[in-house]
PDB file of N, CA, C and O in Angstrom:
ATOM      1  N   MET A   1      45.197 -80.388  88.178  1.00  0.00           N
ATOM      2  CA  MET A   1      46.342 -80.985  87.320  1.00  0.00           C
ATOM      3  C   MET A   1      47.323 -80.016  86.536  1.00  0.00           C
ATOM      4  O   MET A   1      48.530 -80.179  86.362  1.00  0.00           O
ATOM      5  N   LEU A   2      46.361 -78.756  86.017  1.00  0.00           N
ATOM      6  CA  LEU A   2      47.227 -78.001  85.322  1.00  0.00           C
ATOM      7  C   LEU A   2      48.489 -77.408  86.415  1.00  0.00           C
ATOM      8  O   LEU A   2      49.685 -77.500  86.140  1.00  0.00           O
ATOM      9  N   GLU A   3      47.999 -76.842  87.588  1.00  0.00           N
ATOM     10  CA  GLU A   3      49.085 -76.474  88.260  1.00  0.00           C
ATOM     11  C   GLU A   3      50.263 -77.575  88.302  1.00  0.00           C
ATOM     12  O   GLU A   3      51.381 -77.291  87.872  1.00  0.00           O
ATOM     13  N   ARG A   4      50.022 -78.598  88.735  1.00  0.00           N
ATOM     14  CA  ARG A   4      51.120 -79.643  88.904  1.00  0.00           C
ATOM     15  C   ARG A   4      52.207 -79.607  87.429  1.00  0.00           C
ATOM     16  O   ARG A   4      53.434 -79.711  87.408  1.00  0.00           O
ATOM     17  N   ALA A   5      51.359 -79.443  86.405  1.00  0.00           N
ATOM     18  CA  ALA A   5      51.936 -79.153  85.417  1.00  0.00           C
ATOM     19  C   ALA A   5      52.725 -78.123  84.976  1.00  0.00           C
ATOM     20  O   ALA A   5      53.200 -77.939  83.856  1.00  0.00           O
ATOM     21  N   GLY A   6      52.852 -77.197  86.396  1.00  0.00           N
ATOM     22  CA  GLY A   6      53.431 -75.921  85.807  1.00  0.00           C
ATOM     23  C   GLY A   6      52.789 -74.803  84.945  1.00  0.00           C
ATOM     24  O   GLY A   6      53.426 -73.812  84.590  1.00  0.00           O
ATOM     25  N   ILE A   7      51.454 -75.028  84.621  1.00  0.00           N
ATOM     26  CA  ILE A   7      50.713 -74.097  84.128  1.00  0.00           C
ATOM     27  C   ILE A   7      49.930 -73.424  85.032  1.00  0.00           C
ATOM     28  O   ILE A   7      49.296 -74.135  85.811  1.00  0.00           O
ATOM     29  N   PRO A   8      49.799 -72.088  85.139  1.00  0.00           N
ATOM     30  CA  PRO A   8      48.921 -71.344  86.100  1.00  0.00           C
ATOM     31  C   PRO A   8      47.814 -71.313  85.544  1.00  0.00           C
ATOM     32  O   PRO A   8      47.590 -71.008  84.372  1.00  0.00           O
ATOM     33  N   ALA A   9      46.762 -71.752  86.683  1.00  0.00           N
ATOM     34  CA  ALA A   9      45.367 -71.666  86.420  1.00  0.00           C
ATOM     35  C   ALA A   9      44.581 -71.350  87.717  1.00  0.00           C
ATOM     36  O   ALA A   9      45.009 -71.569  88.850  1.00  0.00           O
ATOM     37  N   VAL A  10      43.104 -70.688  87.343  1.00  0.00           N
ATOM     38  CA  VAL A  10      42.221 -70.424  88.666  1.00  0.00           C
ATOM     39  C   VAL A  10      40.895 -71.249  88.504  1.00  0.00           C
ATOM     40  O   VAL A  10      40.203 -71.160  87.489  1.00  0.00           O
ATOM     41  N   SER A  11      40.628 -71.944  89.418  1.00  0.00           N
ATOM     42  CA  SER A  11      39.337 -72.590  89.336  1.00  0.00           C
ATOM     43  C   SER A  11      38.410 -71.622  89.705  1.00  0.00           C
ATOM     44  O   SER A  11      38.729 -70.898  90.648  1.00  0.00           O
ATOM     45  N   ILE A  12      37.368 -71.453  89.187  1.00  0.00           N
ATOM     46  CA  ILE A  12      36.370 -70.385  89.511  1.00  0.00           C
ATOM     47  C   ILE A  12      34.669 -71.373  90.120  1.00  0.00           C
ATOM     48  O   ILE A  12      34.737 -72.449  89.526  1.00  0.00           O
ATOM     49  N   CYS A  13      33.899 -71.368  90.628  1.00  0.00           N
ATOM     50  CA  CYS A  13      33.279 -71.785  91.555  1.00  0.00           C
ATOM     51  C   CYS A  13      32.289 -71.224  92.040  1.00  0.00           C
ATOM     52  O   CYS A  13      32.553 -70.027  92.158  1.00  0.00           O
ATOM     53  N   THR A  14      30.818 -71.560  92.546  1.00  0.00           N
ATOM     54  CA  THR A  14      29.986 -70.782  93.150  1.00  0.00           C
ATOM     55  C   THR A  14      30.426 -70.915  94.403  1.00  0.00           C
ATOM     56  O   THR A  14      31.174 -71.823  94.764  1.00  0.00           O
ATOM     57  N   ASP A  15      29.923 -69.885  95.235  1.00  0.00           N
ATOM     58  CA  ASP A  15      30.117 -69.688  96.837  1.00  0.00           C
ATOM     59  C   ASP A  15      29.505 -71.080  97.563  1.00  0.00           C
ATOM     60  O   ASP A  15      29.901 -71.520  98.643  1.00  0.00           O
ATOM     61  N   ALA A  16      28.523 -71.630  96.783  1.00  0.00           N
ATOM     62  CA  ALA A  16      27.755 -72.748  97.549  1.00  0.00           C
ATOM     63  C   ALA A  16      28.492 -73.701  97.560  1.00  0.00           C
ATOM     64  O   ALA A  16      28.214 -74.570  98.386  1.00  0.00           O
ATOM     65  N   PHE A  17      29.887 -73.954  96.535  1.00  0.00           N
ATOM     66  CA  PHE A  17      30.457 -74.792  96.811  1.00  0.00           C
ATOM     67  C   PHE A  17      32.259 -74.644  97.223  1.00  0.00           C
ATOM     68  O   PHE A  17      33.260 -75.282  96.898  1.00  0.00           O
ATOM     69  N   SER A  18      31.987 -73.422  98.120  1.00  0.00           N
ATOM     70  CA  SER A  18      33.475 -73.262  98.728  1.00  0.00           C
ATOM     71  C   SER A  18      33.882 -74.143  99.292  1.00  0.00           C
ATOM     72  O   SER A  18      34.945 -74.678  98.977  1.00  0.00           O
ATOM     73  N   ALA A  19      33.144 -74.530 100.278  1.00  0.00           N
ATOM     74  CA  ALA A  19      33.630 -75.687 100.956  1.00  0.00           C
ATOM     75  C   ALA A  19      34.228 -76.915 100.579  1.00  0.00           C
ATOM     76  O   ALA A  19      35.201 -77.427 101.133  1.00  0.00           O
ATOM     77  N   SER A  20      33.370 -77.524  99.256  1.00  0.00           N
ATOM     78  CA  SER A  20      33.966 -78.501  98.440  1.00  0.00           C
ATOM     79  C   SER A  20      35.120 -78.086  97.552  1.00  0.00           C
ATOM     80  O   SER A  20      35.872 -78.944  97.090  1.00  0.00           O
ATOM     81  N   ALA A  21      35.303 -76.649  97.270  1.00  0.00           N
ATOM     82  CA  ALA A  21      36.346 -76.390  96.748  1.00  0.00           C
ATOM     83  C   ALA A  21      37.782 -76.482  97.502  1.00  0.00           C
ATOM     84  O   ALA A  21      38.847 -76.731  96.937  1.00  0.00           O
ATOM     85  N   ARG A  22      37.597 -76.224  98.937  1.00  0.00           N
ATOM     86  CA  ARG A  22      38.586 -76.015 100.138  1.00  0.00           C
ATOM     87  C   ARG A  22      39.010 -77.508 100.091  1.00  0.00           C
ATOM     88  O   ARG A  22      40.132 -77.880  99.745  1.00  0.00           O
ATOM     89  N   ALA A  23      37.878 -78.417 100.520  1.00  0.00           N
ATOM     90  CA  ALA A  23      38.332 -79.914 100.441  1.00  0.00           C
ATOM     91  C   ALA A  23      39.060 -80.578  99.532  1.00  0.00           C
ATOM     92  O   ALA A  23      39.981 -81.368  99.739  1.00  0.00           O
ATOM     93  N   MET A  24      38.469 -80.114  98.218  1.00  0.00           N
ATOM     94  CA  MET A  24      39.307 -80.789  97.002  1.00  0.00           C
ATOM     95  C   MET A  24      40.591 -80.243  96.604  1.00  0.00           C
ATOM     96  O   MET A  24      41.300 -80.930  95.869  1.00  0.00           O
ATOM     97  N   ALA A  25      40.919 -79.298  96.922  1.00  0.00           N
ATOM     98  CA  ALA A  25      42.455 -78.589  96.962  1.00  0.00           C
ATOM     99  C   ALA A  25      43.215 -79.262  97.853  1.00  0.00           C
ATOM    100  O   ALA A  25      44.372 -79.453  97.480  1.00  0.00           O
ATOM    101  N   ARG A  26      42.855 -79.769  99.149  1.00  0.00           N
ATOM    102  CA  ARG A  26      43.498 -80.210 100.151  1.00  0.00           C
ATOM    103  C   ARG A  26      43.976 -81.630  99.954  1.00  0.00           C
ATOM    104  O   ARG A  26      45.098 -82.138  99.980  1.00  0.00           O
ATOM    105  N   VAL A  27      42.516 -82.202  99.707  1.00  0.00           N
ATOM    106  CA  VAL A  27      43.009 -83.545  99.335  1.00  0.00           C
ATOM    107  C   VAL A  27      43.628 -83.857  98.094  1.00  0.00           C
ATOM    108  O   VAL A  27      44.148 -84.971  98.034  1.00  0.00           O
ATOM    109  N   LEU A  28      43.678 -83.293  97.318  1.00  0.00           N
ATOM    110  CA  LEU A  28      44.928 -83.185  96.118  1.00  0.00           C
ATOM    111  C   LEU A  28      46.206 -82.316  96.413  1.00  0.00           C
ATOM    112  O   LEU A  28      47.049 -82.115  95.538  1.00  0.00           O
ATOM    113  N   GLY A  29      46.311 -81.803  97.704  1.00  0.00           N
ATOM    114  CA  GLY A  29      47.541 -81.593  97.987  1.00  0.00           C
ATOM    115  C   GLY A  29      48.089 -80.021  97.880  1.00  0.00           C
ATOM    116  O   GLY A  29      49.197 -79.497  97.990  1.00  0.00           O
ATOM    117  N   PHE A  30      46.587 -79.485  97.579  1.00  0.00           N
ATOM    118  CA  PHE A  30      46.964 -78.197  97.040  1.00  0.00           C
ATOM    119  C   PHE A  30      46.386 -77.451  98.402  1.00  0.00           C
ATOM    120  O   PHE A  30      45.396 -76.818  98.033  1.00  0.00           O
ATOM    121  N   PRO A  31      46.612 -77.244  99.963  1.00  0.00           N
ATOM    122  CA  PRO A  31      45.583 -76.681 100.974  1.00  0.00           C
ATOM    123  C   PRO A  31      45.506 -75.235 100.676  1.00  0.00           C
ATOM    124  O   PRO A  31      44.480 -74.564 100.790  1.00  0.00           O
ATOM    125  N   GLY A  32      46.747 -74.768 100.256  1.00  0.00           N
ATOM    126  CA  GLY A  32      46.423 -73.259  99.879  1.00  0.00           C
ATOM    127  C   GLY A  32      45.989 -72.725  98.914  1.00  0.00           C
ATOM    128  O   GLY A  32      45.986 -71.495  98.849  1.00  0.00           O
ATOM    129  N   PHE A  33      45.510 -73.498  97.911  1.00  0.00           N
ATOM    130  CA  PHE A  33      45.320 -73.302  96.565  1.00  0.00           C
ATOM    131  C   PHE A  33      43.872 -72.220  96.287  1.00  0.00           C
ATOM    132  O   PHE A  33      42.727 -72.455  96.674  1.00  0.00           O
ATOM    133  N   GLU A  34      44.255 -71.238  95.656  1.00  0.00           N
ATOM    134  CA  GLU A  34      43.446 -70.007  96.110  1.00  0.00           C
ATOM    135  C   GLU A  34      42.557 -70.307  94.515  1.00  0.00           C
ATOM    136  O   GLU A  34      42.930 -70.695  93.408  1.00  0.00           O
ATOM    137  N   TYR A  35      41.270 -69.909  95.079  1.00  0.00           N
ATOM    138  CA  TYR A  35      40.310 -70.106  93.628  1.00  0.00           C
ATOM    139  C   TYR A  35      39.179 -69.042  93.986  1.00  0.00           C
ATOM    140  O   TYR A  35      38.918 -68.507  95.064  1.00  0.00           O
ATOM    141  N   VAL A  36      38.580 -68.906  92.703  1.00  0.00           N
ATOM    142  CA  VAL A  36      37.390 -67.635  92.842  1.00  0.00           C
ATOM    143  C   VAL A  36      35.824 -67.866  93.140  1.00  0.00           C
ATOM    144  O   VAL A  36      35.155 -68.422  92.268  1.00  0.00           O
ATOM    145  N   ALA A  37      35.482 -67.636  93.819  1.00  0.00           N
ATOM    146  CA  ALA A  37      33.838 -67.985  94.357  1.00  0.00           C
ATOM    147  C   ALA A  37      32.922 -66.823  93.766  1.00  0.00           C
ATOM    148  O   ALA A  37      33.145 -65.655  94.084  1.00  0.00           O
ATOM    149  N   VAL A  38      31.811 -67.189  92.837  1.00  0.00           N
ATOM    150  CA  VAL A  38      30.989 -66.134  92.499  1.00  0.00           C
ATOM    151  C   VAL A  38      29.595 -66.499  93.039  1.00  0.00           C
ATOM    152  O   VAL A  38      29.439 -67.516  93.715  1.00  0.00           O
ATOM    153  N   PRO A  39      28.767 -65.818  92.793  1.00  0.00           N
ATOM    154  CA  PRO A  39      27.438 -65.793  93.565  1.00  0.00           C
ATOM    155  C   PRO A  39      26.905 -67.202  92.746  1.00  0.00           C
ATOM    156  O   PRO A  39      27.080 -67.607  91.597  1.00  0.00           O
ATOM    157  N   HIS A  40      26.190 -67.721  93.890  1.00  0.00           N
ATOM    158  CA  HIS A  40      25.128 -68.905  93.577  1.00  0.00           C
ATOM    159  C   HIS A  40      23.977 -68.308  93.261  1.00  0.00           C
ATOM    160  O   HIS A  40      23.608 -67.363  93.958  1.00  0.00           O
ATOM    161  N   PRO A  41      23.155 -68.760  92.106  1.00  0.00           N
ATOM    162  CA  PRO A  41      23.458 -69.586  91.271  1.00  0.00           C
ATOM    163  C   PRO A  41      23.720 -69.160  90.251  1.00  0.00           C
ATOM    164  O   PRO A  41      23.497 -67.956  90.126  1.00  0.00           O
ATOM    165  N   VAL A  42      24.168 -69.727  89.328  1.00  0.00           N
ATOM    166  CA  VAL A  42      24.738 -69.301  88.189  1.00  0.00           C
ATOM    167  C   VAL A  42      23.754 -69.722  86.534  1.00  0.00           C
ATOM    168  O   VAL A  42      23.860 -68.911  85.615  1.00  0.00           O
ATOM    169  N   ALA A  43      23.049 -70.738  86.368  1.00  0.00           N
ATOM    170  CA  ALA A  43      22.521 -71.298  85.844  1.00  0.00           C
ATOM    171  C   ALA A  43      21.268 -70.465  85.261  1.00  0.00           C
ATOM    172  O   ALA A  43      20.763 -70.591  84.146  1.00  0.00           O
ATOM    173  N   SER A  44      21.000 -69.837  85.999  1.00  0.00           N
ATOM    174  CA  SER A  44      19.557 -69.266  86.464  1.00  0.00           C
ATOM    175  C   SER A  44      19.453 -67.646  85.868  1.00  0.00           C
ATOM    176  O   SER A  44      18.422 -67.012  85.644  1.00  0.00           O
ATOM    177  N   ARG A  45      20.986 -67.170  85.677  1.00  0.00           N
ATOM    178  CA  ARG A  45      21.552 -65.871  85.519  1.00  0.00           C
ATOM    179  C   ARG A  45      21.010 -65.174  84.438  1.00  0.00           C
ATOM    180  O   ARG A  45      20.624 -66.110  83.737  1.00  0.00           O
ATOM    181  N   THR A  46      20.751 -64.240  83.890  1.00  0.00           N
ATOM    182  CA  THR A  46      20.928 -63.654  82.607  1.00  0.00           C
ATOM    183  C   THR A  46      22.364 -63.527  81.552  1.00  0.00           C
ATOM    184  O   THR A  46      23.454 -63.747  82.079  1.00  0.00           O
ATOM    185  N   GLU A  47      22.325 -63.259  80.440  1.00  0.00           N
ATOM    186  CA  GLU A  47      24.223 -62.771  79.979  1.00  0.00           C
ATOM    187  C   GLU A  47      24.632 -62.043  80.760  1.00  0.00           C
ATOM    188  O   GLU A  47      25.549 -62.248  81.555  1.00  0.00           O
ATOM    189  N   LYS A  48      23.861 -60.902  80.596  1.00  0.00           N
ATOM    190  CA  LYS A  48      24.229 -59.509  81.608  1.00  0.00           C
ATOM    191  C   LYS A  48      24.523 -59.779  82.847  1.00  0.00           C
ATOM    192  O   LYS A  48      25.453 -59.138  83.337  1.00  0.00           O
ATOM    193  N   GLU A  49      23.767 -60.867  83.750  1.00  0.00           N
ATOM    194  CA  GLU A  49      24.195 -60.994  85.071  1.00  0.00           C
ATOM    195  C   GLU A  49      25.274 -61.779  84.982  1.00  0.00           C
ATOM    196  O   GLU A  49      26.171 -61.616  85.808  1.00  0.00           O
ATOM    197  N   ILE A  50      25.374 -62.588  84.162  1.00  0.00           N
ATOM    198  CA  ILE A  50      27.044 -63.502  84.047  1.00  0.00           C
ATOM    199  C   ILE A  50      28.022 -62.457  83.512  1.00  0.00           C
ATOM    200  O   ILE A  50      28.879 -62.198  84.357  1.00  0.00           O
ATOM    201  N   ALA A  51      28.150 -61.835  82.467  1.00  0.00           N
ATOM    202  CA  ALA A  51      29.000 -60.876  82.100  1.00  0.00           C
ATOM    203  C   ALA A  51      29.367 -59.923  83.488  1.00  0.00           C
ATOM    204  O   ALA A  51      30.554 -59.945  83.813  1.00  0.00           O
ATOM    205  N   ASP A  52      28.654 -59.280  84.136  1.00  0.00           N
ATOM    206  CA  ASP A  52      28.686 -58.398  85.467  1.00  0.00           C
ATOM    207  C   ASP A  52      29.285 -59.485  86.325  1.00  0.00           C
ATOM    208  O   ASP A  52      30.379 -58.979  86.573  1.00  0.00           O
ATOM    209  N   MET A  53      29.276 -60.467  86.839  1.00  0.00           N
ATOM    210  CA  MET A  53      29.848 -61.505  87.628  1.00  0.00           C
ATOM    211  C   MET A  53      31.251 -61.771  86.988  1.00  0.00           C
ATOM    212  O   MET A  53      32.252 -61.764  87.703  1.00  0.00           O
ATOM    213  N   VAL A  54      31.333 -62.020  85.553  1.00  0.00           N
ATOM    214  CA  VAL A  54      33.132 -62.242  85.237  1.00  0.00           C
ATOM    215  C   VAL A  54      33.598 -60.835  85.253  1.00  0.00           C
ATOM    216  O   VAL A  54      34.826 -60.783  85.192  1.00  0.00           O
ATOM    217  N   HIS A  55      33.094 -59.825  85.307  1.00  0.00           N
ATOM    218  CA  HIS A  55      33.469 -58.457  85.392  1.00  0.00           C
ATOM    219  C   HIS A  55      34.130 -58.110  87.032  1.00  0.00           C
ATOM    220  O   HIS A  55      35.148 -57.467  87.288  1.00  0.00           O
ATOM    221  N   ALA A  56      33.599 -58.477  87.568  1.00  0.00           N
ATOM    222  CA  ALA A  56      33.848 -58.525  89.259  1.00  0.00           C
ATOM    223  C   ALA A  56      34.694 -59.337  89.706  1.00  0.00           C
ATOM    224  O   ALA A  56      35.460 -59.170  90.655  1.00  0.00           O
ATOM    225  N   ALA A  57      34.536 -60.539  88.806  1.00  0.00           N
ATOM    226  CA  ALA A  57      36.002 -61.640  89.596  1.00  0.00           C
ATOM    227  C   ALA A  57      37.083 -61.360  88.918  1.00  0.00           C
ATOM    228  O   ALA A  57      38.174 -61.610  89.432  1.00  0.00           O
ATOM    229  N   LEU A  58      36.999 -60.746  87.540  1.00  0.00           N
ATOM    230  CA  LEU A  58      38.521 -60.724  86.894  1.00  0.00           C
ATOM    231  C   LEU A  58      39.472 -60.136  87.591  1.00  0.00           C
ATOM    232  O   LEU A  58      40.524 -60.775  87.548  1.00  0.00           O
ATOM    233  N   PRO A  59      39.523 -59.006  88.321  1.00  0.00           N
ATOM    234  CA  PRO A  59      40.705 -58.787  89.242  1.00  0.00           C
ATOM    235  C   PRO A  59      41.097 -59.749  90.049  1.00  0.00           C
ATOM    236  O   PRO A  59      42.298 -60.016  90.013  1.00  0.00           O
ATOM    237  N   GLU A  60      40.360 -60.404  90.836  1.00  0.00           N
ATOM    238  CA  GLU A  60      41.007 -61.791  91.443  1.00  0.00           C
ATOM    239  C   GLU A  60      41.682 -62.578  90.721  1.00  0.00           C
ATOM    240  O   GLU A  60      42.801 -62.948  91.075  1.00  0.00           O
ATOM    241  N   ILE A  61      41.141 -62.956  89.629  1.00  0.00           N
ATOM    242  CA  ILE A  61      41.619 -64.130  88.823  1.00  0.00           C
ATOM    243  C   ILE A  61      42.972 -63.492  88.228  1.00  0.00           C
ATOM    244  O   ILE A  61      44.006 -64.158  88.277  1.00  0.00           O
ATOM    245  N   VAL A  62      42.967 -62.346  87.730  1.00  0.00           N
ATOM    246  CA  VAL A  62      44.380 -61.882  87.624  1.00  0.00           C
ATOM    247  C   VAL A  62      45.433 -61.929  88.532  1.00  0.00           C
ATOM    248  O   VAL A  62      46.633 -62.110  88.322  1.00  0.00           O
ATOM    249  N   ARG A  63      44.828 -61.743  89.565  1.00  0.00           N
ATOM    250  CA  ARG A  63      46.022 -61.525  90.830  1.00  0.00           C
ATOM    251  C   ARG A  63      46.205 -62.714  91.077  1.00  0.00           C
ATOM    252  O   ARG A  63      47.402 -62.967  90.940  1.00  0.00           O
ATOM    253  N   ILE A  64      45.372 -63.969  91.506  1.00  0.00           N
ATOM    254  CA  ILE A  64      46.012 -65.147  91.556  1.00  0.00           C
ATOM    255  C   ILE A  64      46.973 -65.586  90.537  1.00  0.00           C
ATOM    256  O   ILE A  64      48.128 -65.831  90.885  1.00  0.00           O
ATOM    257  N   LEU A  65      46.559 -65.727  89.145  1.00  0.00           N
ATOM    258  CA  LEU A  65      47.384 -65.871  88.137  1.00  0.00           C
ATOM    259  C   LEU A  65      48.917 -65.305  87.995  1.00  0.00           C
ATOM    260  O   LEU A  65      49.907 -65.848  87.505  1.00  0.00           O
ATOM    261  N   GLY A  66      48.738 -63.885  88.663  1.00  0.00           N
ATOM    262  CA  GLY A  66      49.914 -63.108  88.844  1.00  0.00           C
ATOM    263  C   GLY A  66      50.710 -62.452  87.804  1.00  0.00           C
ATOM    264  O   GLY A  66      51.932 -62.392  87.663  1.00  0.00           O
ATOM    265  N   VAL A  67      49.598 -61.900  86.998  1.00  0.00           N
ATOM    266  CA  VAL A  67      49.595 -61.260  85.863  1.00  0.00           C
ATOM    267  C   VAL A  67      49.353 -59.880  85.849  1.00  0.00           C
ATOM    268  O   VAL A  67      48.845 -59.425  86.874  1.00  0.00           O
ATOM    269  N   GLU A  68      49.597 -59.104  84.930  1.00  0.00           N
ATOM    270  CA  GLU A  68      49.355 -57.605  85.328  1.00  0.00           C
ATOM    271  C   GLU A  68      48.139 -57.295  83.614  1.00  0.00           C
ATOM    272  O   GLU A  68      48.191 -57.470  82.397  1.00  0.00           O
ATOM    273  N   ALA A  69      47.161 -56.738  84.711  1.00  0.00           N
ATOM    274  CA  ALA A  69      46.293 -56.650  83.557  1.00  0.00           C
ATOM    275  C   ALA A  69      46.385 -55.053  82.758  1.00  0.00           C
ATOM    276  O   ALA A  69      45.704 -54.822  81.759  1.00  0.00           O
TER     277      ALA A  69
END
């Protein structure tokens, strides 16, 4: 919905939901919508593991948004 409003956005999901993310993008009219998949699961990870995942995903998030870090 943000993209439709002209606001750049990045969806982040775990890799277990990649098929669902692709399907939802297609159904909503964004078949080529790029998203970031992080390792599943998230809920059982430590704060440090989450921080590491965010750090690893950040370059891809920035690339999709089309901004320079």
